[in-house]
C-alpha positions as CSV (number, residue, x, y, z in Angstrom):
1,M,21.7,1.6,-18.0
2,D,20.1,0.0,-21.1
3,S,16.7,-1.3,-20.4
4,A,17.0,-3.7,-23.3
5,K,19.6,-5.7,-21.5
6,E,17.7,-6.0,-18.2
7,P,17.2,-9.7,-17.3
8,W,13.6,-8.4,-16.4
9,P,12.6,-6.0,-19.0
10,G,10.4,-3.4,-17.3
11,G,11.3,-4.7,-13.8
12,T,9.7,-7.2,-11.6
13,H,6.4,-5.4,-11.2
14,H,6.0,-5.3,-14.9
15,Q,6.8,-8.9,-15.3
16,L,4.3,-9.8,-12.5
17,S,1.6,-7.7,-14.4
18,T,2.3,-9.9,-17.7
19,I,0.8,-12.9,-15.7
20,G,-2.1,-10.9,-14.3
21,L,-0.6,-9.8,-10.7
22,E,-1.0,-6.1,-10.0
23,I,0.9,-4.9,-7.1
24,D,-1.2,-2.9,-4.6
25,R,1.6,-1.8,-2.3
26,I,5.3,-2.6,-1.0
27,D,5.9,-3.0,2.7
28,D,9.5,-2.2,3.7
29,G,10.9,-3.0,6.9
30,V,14.3,-1.9,8.4
31,R,16.1,-2.8,11.4
32,T,19.4,-3.3,12.9
33,R,21.1,-5.9,15.0
34,L,24.5,-7.3,15.6
35,A,26.0,-9.6,13.0
36,T,26.2,-13.4,13.6
37,Q,29.4,-15.2,12.9
38,A,28.4,-16.5,9.6
39,E,27.1,-13.0,8.4
40,A,30.3,-11.4,9.6
41,R,32.3,-13.9,7.7
42,K,30.3,-13.5,4.6
43,L,30.4,-9.6,4.8
44,G,34.0,-9.4,5.7
45,I,33.2,-7.6,8.9
46,P,34.2,-8.2,12.6
47,T,31.8,-10.5,14.6
48,G,29.4,-8.4,16.6
49,S,29.5,-5.3,14.2
50,A,26.0,-3.8,13.3
51,V,24.0,-5.0,10.4
52,L,21.2,-3.4,8.7
53,L,18.2,-5.8,7.8
54,L,16.0,-4.9,4.9
55,D,12.7,-6.8,4.4
56,K,10.7,-6.0,1.3
57,T,7.1,-7.6,0.9
58,S,5.0,-6.8,-2.4
59,V,1.4,-7.4,-2.0
60,S,-1.1,-7.9,-4.8
61,T,-4.4,-6.1,-5.2
62,E,-5.9,-9.3,-4.1
63,G,-3.9,-9.2,-0.9
64,D,-1.4,-12.1,-1.6
65,V,2.2,-11.6,-1.0
66,V,3.8,-12.0,-4.5
67,E,7.4,-11.0,-3.8
68,Y,9.7,-11.2,-0.5
69,S,13.2,-10.3,-0.1
70,H,15.6,-10.2,2.9
71,V,18.9,-8.6,2.8
72,V,21.7,-8.1,5.3
73,L,24.0,-5.2,4.8
74,P,27.0,-4.1,6.8
75,G,25.9,-1.1,8.9
76,E,29.2,0.9,8.4
77,R,29.1,0.6,4.7
78,T,25.4,1.2,4.1
79,E,23.4,4.4,3.7
80,L,19.6,4.3,3.0
81,R,18.0,7.3,1.3
82,Y,14.2,7.6,0.6
83,S,12.3,10.1,-1.2
84,V,8.4,10.0,-0.8
85,P,6.3,11.9,-3.2
86,L,3.4,13.8,-1.4
87,E,-0.1,14.5,-2.8
88,R,-0.7,18.3,-2.8
89,W,-3.6,19.5,-0.5
90,T,-6.6,20.6,-2.3
91,R,-8.4,23.7,-1.0
């Protein structure tokens, strides 16, 4: 990966900061359901197969939603992995 070739150098959050928007938090939602006929056709899966729905909402320090995405993925071909850094306990 070459950051100089990115369509958004520094990523979306950096680009938002260049116009004065600072991201306070990102809210992710993950759920499953059965695919609609249209989704099954687009994803190349049988109708009624499981799909994974991902919703991402970026909220500014002012409390405004500044980015939203909704993604539908085929359940049998998708794996999610999360790593959450934790702050150390102070004694």
